[in-house]
N, C-alpha and C positions, 0 to 999 in steps of 0.2 A: 127527653134525653136523660140518661142516668148520670149520677155524679161521677161514676167510674169512666163513662164515655167522655164526659166533659174533661176530666183529668187527662185521658189519653189524647184527645184532640189538642188541648192546650199544650201538652207535653211534646207531641210531634211537631206542632207548629213552632213552638219556641225553639226546639232543637234544630229544625230546618232553617229558621231565620238566623239563629246563632251561627250555624255552619256556613250559611250563604254569605254572611258578613265577611268571611275570610276568603271568599272567591273574588279574584280580581274582576273588576267591571261591575259587580253588583253595588259596590260602594263608589260613589263619585265625589270629587272635591266639592265643597260647598262653602258659602260665605254666610256667616251669621255672627252678630256681635258676641254671642256666647262662645264661638269657636276660639276667640282670643283668650278665654278663661280656662280652656282645656290644657292641662299640663301633660297628660298622656296622649300624645298626638299620633301614636302608632295606629294606623288604620283609620284615622280621623276622616270622616266624610259623611255623605248622606246615602243611606241604603235606599236603593231604588230612586235616588234623587230627592227623597222626601224626608227621611228620618235620620237625624244625626246619630252617628255611632262611632265607636272606636274599638280597639281590641278588647278592652275591659267590658264594654257594653255587649259585644258579641259573646264573650265568655259568660256574662251574666245570663244571657238568653239560653245558652247551652245548659247551664246549671239548672235554670227553671224548667227546661225541657226534660232533663233527666229526673228531676224531682217529680214532675207531673207523671211521667211514665212509671216511676216507682210507686207513687201515691195511688195510681189507678188500680193497684193490686187489691185494694180493700176499700170498702165503703167509708170507713172512718178516715183512712189516709186521703181519699179523694176529697172529703169534706174539709179536712185540715188544709190541704193544698189550695182549695178554692178560697178559703178564708185568708190564707196567707197571701195569695196572689192579690186578693181584693185589698187587703190592708197595705201591703207593700207598694202596689201600683198606685193606690190613692196617695200615699206619701210621695212617691216619685213624681206624680202629676203636680202636686203642690210645689215640690222642690223646683220643678221645671219652670214655674212661674216667678221664681224669686232670684233675681240676679245678685242681690246683696249676699255678701260672704261666699260668693261663687256657689250658692246652693244649686243653681240651674245646671251646674256641671259636677254636682256632688264633690265640691271642694277641689275641682280641677281634674277629677278622675274619670267621670263618665258623663257625656253630654246628655241632657234631659230636656232641652229647650225646643222651641219650634213645634213642628207637627208631632213630636213625641208626646207632648202634653196631652193632646186630644186622643191620641192612640192609647195612652196610659189610662185616661179616664174611661174610655170604652172597655178596655180589658178589665179594669177594676169593677166596672158596673156588671159586666157579664159574670165575672168570678164572684162578685158579691151576691148576685142572684143565686148562683149554685151553692155558695158557701153558707148563706144565711137564710134564704127564703125557700129554696127548692126542697120539696119533699118527695121522696121516692114513693111510687105507687106500687103496692104489692100486687103481684100477679094473682089472678083468680085461679085457684087450684082446679076448678071445674071446667075452665076454658081450655080446650085442647087445640084450639086453632093455632096455626103457624105464627100468625101476627102477635099473639100474646107471648110467645116464647122469644121474641126478638128484643 
């Protein structure tokens, strides 16, 4: 998969997840000790019953989705996006593990605890691969097969 395809896929998924968070029924009430630390309780609940979210969390996903789609327009933009997602989501995963100073809710603004921690680690790992390790394979100009042009 190319870097630009990665950015498009992550962009679309983040955008869909962010918008879905605003649809009634997608987010259900939840109980977690971290929920008491969330000051912004608009839309507070668990997306799909698994991942803690609120209105700011959903907006964060929408922004990352738009960024991914914009970044997919160029190779350099896609690599920068992948690196940004990897670094930011690594930090968010770490924050989600630390209840002290309300880090697991980004100081009461966005819930990051529970299943979000493992999801953020997974997203950071995939983005880290594409941002730091993945190398594009140049197409062979002598290969005229349809598969090589995809």
